[in-house]
VEXDREN-2710 file (C-alpha; in Angstrom, 1 decimal):
% VEXDREN-2710
k/r/px/py/pz
1/MET/154.3/58.1/134.9
2/ASN/156.2/61.2/136.0
3/LYS/155.0/63.2/132.8
4/ALA/151.4/62.5/133.7
5/ILE/151.8/63.5/137.3
6/TYR/153.5/66.7/136.0
7/ILE/150.5/67.6/133.8
8/LEU/148.0/67.0/136.6
9/LEU/149.9/69.2/139.0
10/ALA/150.2/71.9/136.3
11/GLY/146.6/71.8/135.6
12/ALA/145.8/72.1/139.4
13/ALA/148.1/75.2/139.7
14/LEU/146.3/77.0/136.8
15/ALA/142.7/76.0/137.9
16/PRO/142.2/78.6/140.6
17/THR/143.4/81.5/138.4
18/MET/140.9/80.9/135.3
19/PRO/137.6/81.1/137.3
20/ALA/139.1/84.1/139.3
21/THR/139.7/86.0/136.0
22/ALA/136.2/85.2/134.7
23/LYS/134.7/86.0/138.0
24/ASN/136.4/89.4/138.2
25/ARG/135.1/90.3/134.6
26/ASN/131.7/91.8/135.3
27/VAL/128.9/93.1/133.0
28/LEU/130.3/96.7/133.4
29/ASP/133.5/95.6/131.8
30/ILE/131.9/93.9/128.9
31/LYS/129.9/97.3/128.2
32/THR/132.9/99.4/128.2
33/GLU/135.5/97.1/126.8
34/ILE/133.6/95.4/124.0
35/THR/134.8/95.8/120.5
36/ASP/133.6/95.0/117.0
37/SER/135.5/95.4/113.7
38/ASN/132.5/94.6/111.6
39/ILE/130.0/97.5/112.3
40/ILE/127.1/97.8/109.8
41/PHE/125.4/101.2/109.6
42/PRO/121.5/101.0/109.1
43/GLU/119.4/102.2/106.3
44/SER/118.5/105.4/108.2
45/TYR/122.2/106.5/108.0
46/GLU/122.0/106.3/104.2
47/THR/119.0/108.5/103.9
48/ASP/118.8/111.1/101.1
49/THR/119.9/114.1/103.2
50/ARG/119.5/116.5/100.4
51/LYS/115.8/115.5/99.9
52/MET/115.4/116.0/103.7
53/MET/117.0/119.6/103.5
54/GLU/114.8/120.6/100.5
55/GLY/111.5/119.2/101.9
56/TRP/108.5/121.3/102.3
57/TYR/108.7/121.6/106.1
58/MET/112.4/122.4/106.1
59/LYS/112.0/125.1/103.5
60/ASN/109.0/126.7/105.0
61/TYR/109.3/126.5/108.9
62/THR/113.0/126.2/109.7
63/ALA/116.2/128.1/108.9
64/THR/119.8/126.9/109.4
65/ASP/123.4/128.5/109.1
66/ASP/126.2/126.9/107.3
67/ARG/128.5/126.3/110.2
68/TYR/128.4/122.6/109.7
69/ARG/129.8/123.2/106.3
70/ARG/132.3/125.9/107.2
71/LEU/133.7/124.3/110.4
72/SER/134.9/120.7/110.7
73/ASP/134.1/118.3/113.7
74/VAL/135.9/118.7/116.9
75/ASN/138.2/116.0/118.1
76/VAL/136.8/114.9/121.4
77/SER/138.5/112.4/123.8
78/ASP/136.9/109.3/125.1
79/ASP/136.9/110.7/128.6
80/VAL/134.8/113.8/127.4
81/ILE/132.3/111.7/125.6
82/ARG/131.9/109.2/128.5
83/ASP/131.4/112.2/130.9
84/ARG/128.8/113.8/128.6
85/LEU/126.8/110.6/128.2
86/ALA/126.8/110.2/132.0
87/LYS/125.4/113.7/132.4
88/LEU/122.4/113.0/130.2
89/PRO/119.2/113.0/132.3
90/THR/118.1/109.5/131.3
91/VAL/116.6/106.5/132.9
92/ILE/118.1/104.1/130.3
93/GLU/121.8/103.4/130.8
94/MET/124.1/105.1/128.3
95/PRO/127.5/103.2/128.5
96/TYR/130.4/104.2/126.3
97/ASN/132.7/102.1/124.3
98/SER/134.5/102.0/121.0
99/ILE/131.5/100.8/119.1
100/VAL/129.3/103.8/120.5
101/ARG/132.0/106.1/119.4
102/SER/132.1/104.8/115.9
103/TYR/128.3/105.7/115.6
104/ILE/128.8/109.0/117.2
105/GLU/131.6/109.8/114.7
106/ARG/129.4/108.7/111.8
107/TYR/127.0/111.4/112.8
108/THR/129.3/114.2/113.8
109/ALA/131.9/113.8/110.9
110/ARG/130.3/112.3/107.9
111/GLY/126.6/112.9/108.7
112/ARG/126.7/116.6/109.7
113/GLU/124.2/117.8/107.2
114/GLN/121.9/114.9/108.1
115/VAL/122.0/115.9/111.7
116/ALA/121.0/119.6/110.7
117/ALA/118.0/118.2/109.0
118/LEU/117.2/115.9/111.8
119/LEU/117.3/118.8/114.3
120/GLY/114.9/120.7/112.0
121/LEU/112.4/117.9/111.7
122/SER/112.6/117.4/115.5
123/LEU/111.1/120.7/116.2
124/TYR/107.8/119.3/114.9
125/TYR/108.0/115.5/115.7
126/MET/109.6/115.4/119.1
127/PRO/106.6/117.0/120.9
128/ILE/104.4/114.3/119.4
129/PHE/106.8/111.5/120.5
130/GLU/107.2/112.9/124.0
131/GLN/103.4/113.1/124.5
132/ALA/102.9/109.4/123.5
133/LEU/105.7/108.4/125.8
134/GLU/104.6/110.5/128.7
135/GLU/101.0/109.1/128.5
136/ASN/102.5/105.6/128.9
137/ASN/105.0/106.5/131.6
138/LEU/108.0/105.7/129.5
139/PRO/111.5/107.2/129.5
140/LEU/111.5/110.2/127.3
141/GLU/114.8/109.4/125.8
142/LEU/113.0/106.8/123.7
143/LYS/111.9/109.8/121.5
144/TYR/115.2/109.4/119.6
145/LEU/114.2/105.8/118.4
146/PRO/112.6/107.2/115.1
147/VAL/115.9/109.1/114.4
148/ILE/117.7/105.7/113.9
149/GLU/114.7/103.9/112.6
150/SER/113.5/106.2/109.9
151/GLY/115.5/109.5/109.8
152/LEU/112.3/111.2/110.8
153/ASP/110.7/110.4/107.5
154/PRO/107.1/109.3/108.0
155/ASN/107.1/107.8/104.4
156/ALA/110.2/105.7/105.0
157/VAL/109.9/102.2/103.8
158/SER/112.7/99.7/104.5
159/ARG/113.7/96.9/102.2
160/HIS/111.7/94.5/104.5
161/GLY/108.6/96.6/104.2
162/ALA/108.7/98.2/107.6
163/THR/107.0/101.6/107.2
164/GLY/106.7/105.0/108.9
165/LEU/108.5/106.9/111.6
166/TRP/108.6/103.9/114.0
167/GLN/109.1/101.3/111.1
168/PHE/106.3/98.9/111.7
169/LEU/105.9/95.8/109.7
170/ILE/102.4/95.3/108.4
171/GLY/101.6/92.3/110.7
172/THR/102.8/94.0/113.7
173/ALA/100.9/97.2/112.9
174/LYS/97.7/95.4/112.4
175/GLY/98.3/93.4/115.6
176/LEU/98.5/96.8/117.3
177/GLY/95.1/97.9/115.8
178/MET/96.5/100.1/113.1
179/GLU/94.7/100.4/109.8
180/VAL/96.8/99.6/106.6
181/SER/95.0/99.8/103.4
182/SER/95.5/101.3/99.9
183/LEU/94.1/104.7/101.0
184/VAL/95.1/104.8/104.6
185/ASP/98.4/103.7/106.3
186/GLU/98.4/104.6/109.9
187/ARG/102.1/103.5/110.3
188/ARG/102.8/106.8/108.6
189/ASP/100.6/108.8/111.0
190/PRO/102.8/110.4/113.7
191/TYR/100.2/110.5/116.3
192/VAL/98.7/106.9/115.9
193/ALA/102.2/105.2/115.2
194/SER/103.6/107.0/118.3
195/GLN/100.9/105.7/120.5
196/ALA/101.3/102.2/119.2
197/ALA/105.1/102.3/119.5
198/ALA/104.8/103.4/123.1
199/LYS/102.5/100.5/124.0
200/TYR/104.7/98.1/122.2
201/LEU/107.8/99.1/124.0
202/LYS/106.0/99.0/127.3
203/ASP/105.2/95.4/126.7
204/LEU/108.7/94.5/125.7
205/TYR/110.1/96.1/128.9
206/ALA/107.5/94.2/130.9
207/THR/108.8/91.0/129.2
208/TYR/112.7/91.6/129.8
209/GLY/112.8/93.9/132.6
210/ASP/115.8/95.6/130.8
211/TRP/115.6/98.6/128.5
212/SER/118.6/97.5/126.3
213/LEU/117.0/94.1/125.6
214/ALA/113.6/95.8/125.2
215/ILE/115.1/98.2/122.5
216/ALA/116.9/95.3/120.8
217/ALA/113.6/93.3/120.7
218/TYR/112.0/96.3/119.1
219/ASN/114.5/96.2/116.3
220/CYS/114.7/92.4/115.5
221/GLY/111.7/90.9/117.4
222/PRO/111.5/89.1/120.7
223/GLY/112.2/85.8/119.0
224/ASN/115.6/86.7/117.8
225/VAL/116.5/88.2/121.3
226/ASN/115.2/85.0/123.1
227/LYS/117.3/83.0/120.7
228/ALA/120.4/85.1/121.5
229/LEU/119.7/84.7/125.3
230/ARG/119.6/80.8/124.9
231/ARG/122.8/80.8/122.9
232/ALA/124.6/82.9/125.6
233/GLY/123.6/80.4/128.3
234/GLY/123.2/81.2/132.0
235/ASP/120.4/82.8/133.7
236/ALA/118.6/85.2/131.3
237/THR/117.6/87.5/134.0
238/ASN/121.3/88.4/134.5
239/LYS/121.9/89.2/130.8
240/ASP/121.6/92.5/128.9
241/PHE/122.1/93.6/125.4
242/TRP/125.9/93.7/125.8
243/SER/126.3/90.3/127.2
244/ILE/124.5/88.8/124.2
245/TYR/125.9/91.2/121.7
246/HIS/127.9/88.6/119.7
247/TYR/124.9/86.2/119.6
248/LEU/122.8/88.8/117.6
249/SER/122.8/89.5/113.9
250/PRO/125.2/92.2/112.8
251/GLU/122.4/94.7/112.0
252/THR/120.8/94.2/115.4
253/ARG/124.1/94.5/117.2
254/GLY/124.4/98.1/116.2
255/TYR/120.9/99.2/117.3
256/VAL/121.5/100.0/121.0
257/PRO/124.9/101.7/120.3
258/MET/123.1/103.8/117.5
259/PHE/120.4/104.7/120.1
260/ILE/123.2/106.0/122.4
261/ALA/124.8/107.9/119.7
262/ALA/121.5/109.6/118.7
263/ASN/121.0/110.6/122.3
264/TYR/124.4/112.1/122.4
265/VAL/124.2/113.9/119.0
266/MET/120.9/115.3/119.5
267/ASN/121.9/116.9/122.7
268/TYR/125.5/117.8/122.2
269/TYR/125.5/118.8/118.4
270/PRO/126.8/122.5/119.1
271/GLN/129.8/121.2/120.7
272/HIS/130.6/119.5/117.3
273/ASN/130.1/122.6/115.3
274/ILE/126.8/121.4/113.8
275/SER/124.5/124.2/112.8
276/PRO/121.7/124.8/115.2
277/VAL/118.3/124.8/113.5
278/LEU/116.0/127.7/114.5
279/PRO/112.4/127.9/113.7
280/SER/111.6/130.6/111.2
281/LYS/107.9/130.5/112.3
282/PRO/106.0/128.4/114.6
283/LEU/104.0/125.5/113.2
284/VAL/100.9/125.1/115.5
285/THR/98.4/122.6/114.5
286/ASP/95.1/121.2/115.5
287/THR/92.9/118.3/114.5
288/LEU/89.4/117.7/113.1
289/MET/87.4/114.5/112.7
290/ILE/86.3/114.0/109.0
291/GLY/83.3/111.9/108.3
292/ASP/83.0/112.5/104.5
293/ARG/85.1/111.4/101.5
294/VAL/87.3/114.4/100.7
295/HIS/90.3/115.0/98.4
296/PHE/93.2/117.1/99.4
297/ASP/92.7/119.2/96.2
298/GLN/89.3/120.2/97.4
299/ILE/90.6/121.3/100.7
300/SER/93.6/123.1/99.1
301/HIS/91.5/125.1/96.6
302/VAL/88.8/126.2/99.1
303/LEU/91.1/127.0/102.1
304/ASP/94.2/128.2/100.0
305/ILE/96.5/125.6/101.7
306/PRO/99.3/124.0/99.7
307/VAL/98.7/120.3/99.0
308/GLU/102.2/119.6/100.1
309/GLU/101.5/121.1/103.4
310/LEU/98.5/118.8/103.8
311/ARG/100.7/115.8/102.9
312/VAL/103.3/116.8/105.4
313/LEU/100.7/117.0/108.2
314/ASN/98.7/114.0/107.1
315/PRO/101.1/111.4/105.7
316/GLN/98.8/108.5/106.5
317/PHE/96.5/109.3/103.5
318/ARG/98.4/107.5/100.7
319/ALA/96.4/108.8/97.7
320/ASP/95.5/112.5/99.0
321/ILE/92.1/111.1/99.8
322/ILE/90.4/111.0/103.3
323/PRO/87.9/108.2/103.0
324/GLY/85.5/109.2/105.8
325/SER/82.1/107.8/106.1
326/ALA/79.3/107.7/108.7
327/ASP/80.8/104.5/110.2
328/ARG/84.5/105.6/110.1
329/GLN/85.8/109.1/110.8
330/TYR/89.5/110.0/110.2
331/THR/91.7/112.7/111.8
332/LEU/92.7/115.6/109.7
333/VAL/95.6/117.8/110.9
334/LEU/95.6/121.4/109.9
335/PRO/97.5/124.6/111.0
336/SER/95.4/125.7/114.0
337/GLN/94.1/128.9/112.2
338/GLN/92.7/126.9/109.4
339/CYS/90.6/124.6/111.4
340/HIS/87.9/127.1/112.0
341/ALA/88.0/128.0/108.3
342/TYR/87.4/124.4/107.4
343/LEU/84.4/124.1/109.7
344/MET/82.9/127.3/108.1
345/SER/83.7/126.1/104.6
346/GLU/82.9/122.4/104.9
347/GLU/80.0/122.5/102.5
348/ASP/81.9/124.5/99.9
349/ILE/84.8/121.9/100.2
350/GLN/82.5/119.0/99.6
351/GLU/80.9/120.7/96.5
352/TYR/84.1/121.8/94.8
353/GLU/84.4/119.7/91.7
354/LYS/82.2/117.1/93.3
355/GLU/81.7/115.0/90.2
356/LYS/85.5/114.8/89.5
357/TYR/86.2/113.4/93.0
358/ALA/83.1/111.3/93.7
359/ARG/83.4/107.6/93.7
360/ARG/80.9/105.8/91.3
361/LEU/78.7/103.5/93.1
362/THR/77.0/101.9/90.2
363/VAL/78.0/101.7/86.6
364/GLU/76.4/100.6/83.2
365/PRO/78.4/99.1/80.4
366/GLY/78.6/101.2/77.4
367/ASP/76.7/100.6/74.0
368/GLU/77.6/97.5/72.1
369/PRO/79.6/98.0/68.8
370/ASN/77.9/98.1/65.5
371/ALA/77.9/95.0/63.4
372/GLN/81.0/95.8/61.4
373/LEU/83.0/96.5/64.6
374/ALA/81.7/93.5/66.4
375/ALA/82.6/91.3/63.5
376/GLU/86.2/92.9/63.6
377/ILE/86.5/92.2/67.4
378/ALA/85.3/88.7/66.7
379/GLY/87.9/88.3/64.0
380/GLU/85.2/87.6/61.5
381/ALA/85.7/90.7/59.2
382/PRO/88.7/92.6/57.9
383/VAL/89.5/95.7/60.1
384/GLU/88.4/99.0/58.3
385/ASP/90.5/102.1/58.3
386/ASN/88.6/104.3/60.9
387/THR/91.2/107.1/60.8
388/LEU/89.0/109.5/58.9
389/PRO/86.7/111.7/60.8
390/THR/83.0/110.8/60.8
391/LEU/80.9/112.7/58.3
392/GLN/77.6/113.9/59.9
393/ALA/75.0/114.2/57.1
394/LYS/72.6/117.1/57.3
395/PRO/69.0/116.0/58.2
396/VAL/66.4/115.8/55.5
397/GLU/64.0/118.8/55.7
398/THR/60.5/117.8/54.5
399/SER/57.1/118.8/55.5
400/SER/55.4/116.3/58.0
401/SER/52.1/116.8/56.0
402/ASN/53.5/114.9/53.0
403/SER/52.5/111.2/53.1
404/THR/55.9/110.3/51.9
405/GLY/57.8/112.8/54.0
406/SER/60.7/111.7/56.1
407/THR/59.2/113.1/59.3
408/THR/56.1/111.1/59.2
409/GLU/56.0/109.0/62.4
410/VAL/55.2/105.3/61.7
411/SER/55.3/102.0/63.2
412/ALA/57.3/99.3/61.4
413/LEU/58.8/95.8/61.7
414/HIS/62.4/95.1/61.7
415/LYS/64.0/91.7/61.3
416/VAL/67.2/91.1/63.1
417/GLU/70.1/90.4/60.7
418/PRO/73.3/88.5/61.7
419/GLY/75.7/90.6/63.7
420/GLN/73.1/93.1/64.7
421/THR/72.5/94.1/68.3
422/LEU/69.9/96.1/70.1
423/SER/72.1/99.1/70.3
424/SER/73.0/99.2/66.6
425/ILE/69.3/98.6/65.7
426/ALA/68.3/101.5/67.9
427/ARG/70.9/103.8/66.2
428/MET/69.5/102.7/62.7
429/TYR/66.1/104.1/63.8
430/GLU/67.3/106.9/65.9
431/VAL/65.7/105.6/69.0
432/THR/67.0/104.1/72.3
433/PRO/67.5/100.5/73.3
434/ASP/65.2/100.9/76.2
435/GLN/62.4/102.1/73.8
436/ILE/62.7/99.1/71.8
437/LYS/62.7/96.8/74.8
438/GLN/59.5/98.5/76.0
439/TRP/57.7/98.4/72.7
440/ASN/58.6/94.6/72.4
441/SER/58.3/93.7/76.0
442/LEU/61.9/92.5/76.1
443/THR/63.6/91.9/79.5
444/ARG/67.2/91.8/78.4
445/ASN/69.5/93.4/75.8
446/ALA/70.1/90.3/73.8
447/VAL/68.4/89.7/70.4
448/ARG/68.7/86.8/68.0
449/THR/68.9/86.6/64.3
450/GLY/65.6/86.5/62.6
451/GLN/63.7/88.0/65.6
452/MET/61.1/90.5/64.5
453/LEU/61.0/93.8/66.5
454/ARG/58.5/96.6/66.4
455/VAL/60.0/100.1/66.2
456/HIS/58.2/103.5/66.3
457/THR/60.3/105.9/63.8
458/THR/60.0/108.1/60.8
459/ARG/59.0/106.8/57.4
460/SER/62.3/107.8/55.7
461/LEU/64.3/105.9/58.4
462/ALA/61.9/102.9/58.1
463/GLN/62.3/102.8/54.3
464/ALA/66.2/103.4/54.4
465/ASN/66.6/100.3/56.8
466/ASN/64.1/98.3/54.7
467/ALA/61.6/97.8/57.5
468/ARG/58.3/96.1/56.9
469/ASP/54.7/96.5/57.9
470/ILE/55.0/100.4/57.9
471/THR/51.9/101.9/59.5
472/PRO/51.3/105.4/60.6
473/LEU/51.1/105.8/64.2
474/GLY/47.6/105.5/65.6
475/GLN/46.4/103.0/62.9
476/GLN/46.2/99.2/63.3
477/PRO/48.6/97.4/61.0
478/ALA/47.2/95.4/58.1
479/GLN/49.2/92.5/59.2
480/ARG/49.8/90.8/62.5
481/VAL/53.3/91.5/64.1
482/SER/54.0/87.8/64.6
483/ALA/56.3/86.4/61.8
484/GLN/54.4/83.2/62.1
485/THR/50.9/84.4/61.1
486/SER/51.9/87.3/58.8
487/PRO/51.7/86.5/55.2
488/LYS/54.4/88.9/54.4
489/ALA/56.6/87.3/57.0
490/SER/55.9/83.8/55.7
491/LYS/56.8/85.0/52.2
492/TRP/60.0/86.5/53.6
493/SER/60.8/83.2/55.5
494/GLU/60.2/81.2/52.4
495/GLN/62.7/83.3/50.3
496/ARG/65.4/83.2/53.1
497/ASP/68.0/80.6/52.7
498/ASP/70.0/79.1/55.5
499/SER/73.3/80.8/56.7
500/ARG/75.3/79.1/54.1
501/GLN/73.3/81.1/51.3
502/SER/73.4/84.5/53.1
503/SER/74.6/86.2/49.9
504/LYS/71.5/85.0/47.9
505/THR/69.2/86.3/50.8
506/LYS/71.0/89.7/50.5
507/ASN/70.5/89.9/46.7
508/SER/66.8/89.0/47.2
509/ARG/66.3/91.6/50.0
510/ASN/68.0/94.3/47.7
511/SER/65.7/93.4/44.9
512/ARG/62.6/93.7/47.2
513/LYS/63.8/97.1/48.4
514/SER/64.1/98.4/44.8
515/ARG/60.5/97.3/44.1
516/ALA/59.2/98.9/47.3
517/THR/60.8/102.2/46.7
518/ALA/60.0/102.3/42.9
519/LYS/56.7/104.1/43.6
520/ALA/58.3/107.1/45.2
521/GLU/61.5/109.0/44.5
522/PRO/64.1/108.5/47.1
523/LYS/64.9/111.0/49.7
524/SER/68.0/109.8/51.6
525/HIS/70.4/107.0/51.6
526/THR/71.9/105.3/54.6
527/VAL/75.7/104.7/54.0
528/LYS/76.7/101.1/54.0
529/SER/80.3/99.6/54.4
530/GLY/82.3/100.4/51.1
531/ASP/79.9/103.3/50.0
532/ASN/81.4/106.5/48.7
533/LEU/80.0/109.4/46.8
534/SER/80.8/107.9/43.4
535/VAL/79.1/104.6/44.3
536/ILE/76.0/106.5/45.7
537/ALA/75.7/108.9/42.7
538/LYS/76.0/105.9/40.3
539/ARG/73.3/103.9/42.3
540/TYR/70.7/106.7/42.1
541/GLY/71.6/108.0/38.7
542/THR/72.8/111.3/39.9
543/THR/76.2/113.2/40.2
544/VAL/78.8/113.5/42.9
545/ASP/78.6/117.3/42.6
546/ALA/74.8/117.1/43.2
547/LEU/75.3/115.0/46.3
548/LYS/78.0/117.5/47.6
549/LYS/75.6/120.4/47.0
550/ALA/72.6/118.6/48.7
551/ASN/74.6/117.8/51.8
552/GLY/76.9/120.8/52.1
553/ILE/80.0/118.6/51.6
554/LYS/83.3/120.3/50.9
555/GLY/86.6/118.7/49.9
556/SER/86.9/115.1/48.6
557/GLY/83.6/114.1/49.9
558/ASP/84.7/110.4/50.4
559/GLU/84.7/110.7/54.3
560/LEU/81.7/108.6/54.8
561/HIS/80.9/106.4/57.6
562/PRO/78.5/103.4/57.9
563/GLY/75.2/104.5/59.3
564/ASP/75.3/108.1/58.0
565/ASN/72.1/109.5/56.3
566/ILE/72.9/111.2/53.0
567/LYS/70.2/113.5/51.4
568/LEU/69.6/112.8/47.8
569/PRO/69.1/115.4/45.2
570/SER/65.8/115.8/43.4
571/SER/67.4/114.4/40.3
572/ALA/68.1/111.1/42.1
573/LYS/66.1/108.0/40.7
574/ASN/65.7/104.4/41.5
575/SER/67.2/103.1/38.3
576/GLY/70.6/102.9/40.0
577/SER/69.2/100.7/42.7
578/ARG/67.4/98.4/40.2
579/SER/70.6/98.1/38.1
580/LYS/72.6/97.2/41.2
581/ALA/70.0/94.5/42.1
582/SER/70.0/93.1/38.6
583/SER/73.8/93.1/38.4
584/SER/73.9/91.2/41.7
585/LYS/71.6/88.6/40.2
586/LYS/73.9/88.3/37.1
587/LYS/76.9/87.7/39.3
588/GLY/75.5/84.3/40.5
589/LYS/78.1/82.1/42.1
590/GLY/80.7/84.8/42.3
591/SER/78.4/86.9/44.6
592/LYS/77.7/84.0/46.8
593/SER/81.4/83.1/47.4
594/SER/82.0/86.7/48.3
595/GLY/79.4/86.7/50.9
596/LYS/81.0/83.5/52.4
597/ARG/84.4/85.4/52.5
598/ARG/82.8/88.1/54.5
599/ARG/81.2/85.8/57.0
600/ARG/84.8/84.6/58.0
END
């Protein structure tokens, strides 16, 4: 009983002192006395400083001395830094504590070269930031947010996908009205992104009424700040960033201290022996509204502006293309002295290599492959070795007055064989697929096996391709075109076997071809698959040397390609063709099985 009374009395004696201690610890104490042994530096601290120093803008518009290399950082006391921060003409509070000092030292001790690069880049970017903040009546010290967000790199992309100087995620950017596509990313546009950032910061401040919370929410989102406020407990209106510091993620905790450190370093860099960056020449720019599709190379060539300069001034165009149109104009930033030159040379810019940079609006598929290649693609024939160059045979020169001359224009019938297409048939007769479609009233490019097509070509090509119903142009054919009413076509149909007997059909076709050409000496030969000069010479009863001489062929002469027309010498006869046809008949079943293997 006595022990219990003692405990109660001891608790009563301590009770008044505990609330008094908590009551005396105000927000200012938290700001100045807070500590953190687990400080995380952001991605912008690890930027490629050497790449920044060697960038096009730094090399062409700024100059630095090497004092930041020759001299080390100056050791400054806490009181001095606290006093310097207090003297900054800022609306946003800049308290000092050990966490802020750790970020300041990261800049002034280990990031001296980075600060020199940031100072050089700030000559161009800070006026853009200040203008956007001033138009929205925001504190100008917010212009240093991009220093910790992106290291003043408009093409910076975080591991979470935040992009640009102000590091917008794609959802936030589109919600603020910025365009993000494969060609244009306005998150990278210094002007557009700065205006969007100013509006976003203004909305955040209206929500929290405290700049430290608004800045924290800009980094991690309002949801995370609201969650930290709830975890901290109490009235949210009496809270600021420092009172919820330990309820935020480690990355977000350092955001406000970094912002304070950036304000300090960008104003007091000379006191830490960091090289002042001086402009070697002023970069004065102006803007134009572009309503046409233009490539940077076109502008660069006509106006003699380096493409790299166009990219630095216009980082929002991701593929060096301004996709302007009558419905959508884009802003192009140029050195002010070049704007007038662009207006005067706009037509020359549009016409420079126009075909190279024009976008195709309509396209047509290419020609269909020949029968052999189509079979190879379908896996129905062995792949031929097409590594040898194509041999272009010389045209046959005969008089058009000769009734059997190759230049006599005729109308002929062609029967579509398996594997043939409209394009391959057109090449056989040296015409176009559209002409064949017109002559036969076809509405599409597809043809079917066995279909009869009327073609207008030369007599030699018609004979070489075994066409039928060959009639000089201007005369009516002796037979009707229709395969159903033509006796000649009926006879052909009777002799044709089904697809399982294609080899027999081929032998019959070769035999008729020999009889059709027996009355006149052959003038040319169309190369088939497997043909070479030796085979052709044996077929027409002539020699390889005679074939070479007739066609001006040098070398081995075996570089033939299916579809080539080879001129035959005067000594050529039809006996070779007849012997080939007869030998095919003697083969019998062996020839038939060979045909089946080729069909597979």
